[in-house]
Each structure stands twice: as structure tokens, then as C-alpha cells.
C-alpha positions in Angstrom: -4.1 -14.4 -12.6 -3.9 -10.7 -11.4 -2.7 -11.5 -7.9 -0.5 -14.1 -6.2 -1.1 -14.0 -2.5 1.5 -15.3 0.0 0.0 -15.4 3.6 3.2 -15.6 5.7 1.5 -15.0 9.1 -0.9 -17.1 11.1 -2.4 -14.8 13.8 -4.9 -13.0 11.7 -7.4 -14.9 9.4 -7.1 -13.7 5.9 -9.6 -14.2 3.0 -7.0 -14.8 0.3 -9.5 -14.9 -2.6 -11.0 -11.6 -1.5 -7.5 -10.0 -1.5 -7.0 -11.3 -5.0 -10.3 -9.8 -6.1 -9.4 -6.5 -4.6 -6.1 -6.4 -6.5 -7.9 -7.4 -9.7 -10.5 -4.7 -9.2 -7.8 -2.0 -8.7 -5.8 -3.1 -11.7 -8.9 -3.1 -13.9 -9.8 0.4 -12.6 -6.4 1.8 -13.7 -6.4 0.0 -17.1 -4.1 -2.9 -16.2 -6.4 -5.9 -16.1 -3.7 -8.1 -17.5 -1.0 -7.2 -14.9 0.0 -9.3 -12.0 0.7 -8.2 -8.4 2.4 -10.3 -5.8 1.0 -9.7 -2.3 2.7 -10.9 0.9 0.6 -10.8 4.1 3.0 -10.6 7.0 3.0 -9.7 10.7 4.2 -6.5 12.3 7.7 -7.8 13.0 8.3 -8.7 9.4 7.0 -5.4 8.0 9.0 -3.4 10.5 12.1 -5.3 9.3 11.3 -4.6 5.6 10.5 -1.0 6.4 13.9 -0.6 8.0 15.7 -2.5 5.3 14.2 -0.9 2.3 13.2 2.6 3.5 15.5 3.1 6.5 12.5 3.7 8.8 12.7 1.4 11.9 8.9 1.2 12.6 6.0 -0.8 11.5 3.7 0.4 8.7 0.5 -1.0 7.2 1.5 -1.5 3.5 4.7 -1.3 1.4 4.6 -1.2 -2.4 7.6 -2.2 -4.6 6.9 -1.2 -8.2 8.8 -2.6 -11.1 10.1 -0.3 -13.8 7.9 -1.5 -16.7 4.5 -0.5 -15.3 3.0 0.2 -18.7 3.6 -3.3 -20.2 0.3 -5.1 -20.3 0.4 -8.7 -18.9 3.6 -8.1 -16.9 4.3 -8.3 -13.2 3.4 -4.9 -11.9 5.2 -5.2 -8.6 5.0 -6.4 -5.0 2.8 -5.3 -2.1 3.5 -6.3 1.5 0.7 -5.8 4.0 0.8 -6.2 7.8 -2.2 -8.2 8.9 -1.6 -7.1 12.6 -1.7 -3.4 11.7 -4.7 -3.9 9.4 -6.6 -5.6 12.2 -5.8 -2.7 14.7 -6.8 -0.1 12.1 -10.1 -2.0 11.3 -11.0 -2.2 15.0 -10.2 1.5 15.5 -12.4 2.5 12.5 -15.1 -0.1 13.3 -14.9 -1.6 9.8 -14.5 -5.3 8.9 -10.9 -6.4 8.6 -11.5 -7.6 5.1 -12.5 -4.1 4.1 -9.4 -2.6 5.6 -7.3 -5.1 3.7 -9.2 -4.2 0.5 -8.2 -0.6 1.1 -4.5 -1.5 1.8 -4.1 -3.7 -1.3 -5.9 -1.1 -3.4 -3.6 1.6 -2.0 -0.6 -0.5 -2.7 -1.7 -1.3 -6.2 -2.2 2.4 -7.0 1.4 3.0 -5.8 2.6 0.3 -8.2 1.1 2.0 -11.2 2.5 5.4 -10.3 0.1 7.1 -7.8 2.0 9.0 -5.1 0.8 10.4 -1.8 3.8 12.5 -0.8 2.2 15.8 -1.9 -1.2 16.7 -0.5 -2.7 17.3 -3.9 -1.5 14.0 -5.2 -2.6 12.3 -2.0 -6.0 13.7 -2.4 -6.2 12.4 -6.0 -5.0 9.0 -4.8 -7.5 8.7 -2.0 -10.3 9.8 -4.4 -9.3 7.1 -6.8 -9.4 4.6 -3.9 -12.9 5.8 -3.0 -14.0 5.3 -6.6 -12.6 1.8 -6.7 -14.1 0.9 -3.3 -17.5 2.7 -3.9 -19.6 0.7 -1.5 -17.2 1.2 1.5 -18.4 3.3 4.4 -16.9 6.9 4.7 -15.2 6.0 8.0 -12.8 3.7 6.1 -10.9 6.9 5.0 -10.8 8.5 8.4 -7.4 10.0 9.0 -6.3 9.8 5.3 -7.8 12.9 3.7 -7.6 15.1 6.7 -4.0 14.1 7.4 -3.1 15.2 3.9 -4.6 18.7 4.4 -3.1 19.0 7.9 0.3 18.1 6.6 0.0 20.7 3.9 -0.8 23.4 6.4 2.1 22.3 8.7 4.5 22.1 5.8 3.6 25.7 4.7 4.2 26.9 8.2 7.6 25.4 8.6 8.7 25.5 4.9 9.4 21.7 4.5 7.5 18.5 4.3 7.0 16.4 7.4 6.5 12.6 7.6 2.9 11.6 6.8 0.9 11.3 10.1 -1.9 9.1 8.6 -2.5 5.4 8.7 -0.4 4.7 5.6 2.7 6.4 6.9 4.6 6.4 3.6 7.7 8.4 3.0 9.6 8.4 -0.3 12.2 5.6 0.1 15.6 5.1 -1.4 15.7 2.6 -4.3 15.6 -1.0 -3.2 18.3 -3.3 -4.3 16.5 -6.6 -3.6 13.0 -8.0 -4.0 11.1 -8.2 -0.7 9.3 -11.4 -1.4 12.4 -13.4 -2.3 15.5 -13.4 -0.3 17.9 -13.0 -3.3 20.4 -10.4 -4.3 18.8 -9.8 -7.7 17.7 -6.3 -8.4 14.0 -5.7 -8.8 14.3 -2.4 -10.6 11.8 -0.7 -8.3 11.7 1.2 -5.1 9.2 0.8 -2.4 6.5 3.5 -2.0 
């Protein structure tokens, strides 16, 4: 089973089987069809708390990814993804795409983070978003509105001021400090990974 989905919110209807298929498709595309990803679907309040706890950023985001260290071991747990259903619904409405498609993008994005893709650098972000587009071939172009252009705009601003700024796009990821606890279980055991 490539995905274990835990829907921890009730306001936004979620097609759990579709999310599992999106994770499986992304894992197969990156050569990890035997891996497993745990996905928690939460509300804005919970993801804001996780973002503050694990990344030190006290605001909501759309997706968090917590990779495990052994990302090259076939058949192993690849990591954890946390998705805000509330944020996904707002983004889907803004882009005029179905919620299920926005969720497909978010779990695909999170899965790519788990296997080593990074979007901090504009060049790497471009590669990551191109890979997402390849995986979600049938998706309309507007699904990526604000992602590719934000990477280029950030690159220009960074060159002008000589340092990187926080990502202004939908996926608002900054490089976090290593996590000491797993986000899906309230234990003190180390997960070995850091959220992305």
C-alpha cells in the first residue's frame, strides 16, 4: 500500500482513495513504487500549529513534508505529508480547479519533497514544478499559477538584494530546522527527518 491516509478534519470532503492514487502515481514516477507515504489531511489550525512547531513559522501553509533518512530503501516508509484541506479548498477556488486536483498537486509536491526534490532555489523549484507537471499531465495549466512565476520573481528579487527571501507562492516552503518528533504521532521518538 503506497499511501496511508488519515483524514483528521471534517469540514472539507476528501476523496481518500484518489489521494492514495496520487501518492502512488508520484512514487512510481520517481522510481519508488514500493515505498509508503503517510498523509494526514488536517485543517488550517492544525497545520499552523505544526508549521510553528517544526519550522518556527507561525502561519498556515498548504503542505508540509517530513522525509525519513532512508529514502533510497525500496519498500520502506518514505515519510509523512500533512495537507491543509482548508487551504487546498481556498486555492482550488482561486484557481478555478476542482479541489481533488489541487489535493493531487499538493500530495505530489509533498511526495517529491520526500524523495529529495527541493524548491528553495529557483532552478531547483523549476525542476520540481516541471516534474509535477509531468506526473499530472492532464491537469490544466492554471493549476500551476503562482508557482513557476513566483520562483522566477524570487530569483530576481534575491539577486537585487543579495539574499534569499521567503517563497511568495502557494506552497510557501522555507528550509526548516530538523524535526525531533513525528507529526502524525504525538510521541517523543525521533523521525530522523526534517520537514520541507
